[in-house]
N, C-alpha and C positions, 0 to 999 in steps of 0.2 A: 805739553811737557811739564809746565809749571804746576798744574793741578795734580799730576801724578807724583811729583816731588812732595807736594803738601800732604797728599794722602799717606805716603810712606812715613812721614814724621808725625802724623796725627796720633795723639794718645788720649785715651779717655780718662776722666777724673774718677778717682776711687774714693768712695765714701763708706765708712764703717758704721753700721747701726749699733744700737745698744746691745743687741743679741749677738754681735760679732759677725753678722752677715756683711759681706762687702758687695756694694752695688757700683757698677761702672756707668757713668754718664758722659755724654759727649760734651755738654756745656751746662753751666748752672742755670742759664736762661735761654729761652727761645721765643720766636715770634708766634703770634696767634695762628698764622698760616701754617707754620711748621708743626705746631701742636695739633692742629686740625688734621694734618696728614698722618702724624704718628698715632693719634687716637681714633681716627675715623669719625670724629664728632664734627658736625657741620660748623663752618667758620663763623657763621652768624651766632650760633649758640656759644662758641668759645668767647667771642668778643663781648657778648652780653654778660657772661659769667665773670670775665675779667673786670668789666666795668662795675658789676655789682659786688665784687669781692668774693665770689663763690669759688674761684680758682686763685691759688696763691700767685701773687704778681710782683713784678719788679718794675720800678719806674725811675729812670735816672734823674729826671728833672720834674718839677711839679706839673708842668703842662706837656711833658714829653710822652712818647709812645709807651704803651703798656706791654710788658713782656711776661710770659709765663715763667714762674719760679719753679724750674724743673726739680731742684733739690727738695723743696718743700712739698711739692706734689708727690714725689717719689716716697718721701717719708710718710705722708698721709696714707698712701696705699699700703705701705708696709705695716703701719700701725692699725689698720682696719681689721677688726676681727673677722674670722672666716664665717661664711654663711652656713647656718645649720638648719 
């Protein structure tokens, strides 16, 4: 019952781009495991990319866990030119 109540109150973050496009995100950060599920990229590849700085990351403390910066990754995708 508690999870149903939380689901009803859950609201996505809305971010406006320079072009006026509004993008909705669940949260500004997520774990490597969750990003792997969302993108279908193997977890090992995600963790290596986070460690090497190839994926935008967030780290609360200097020796803390690395999280994917969902906002920065979304902006990177939106700013990538179309393939021609």
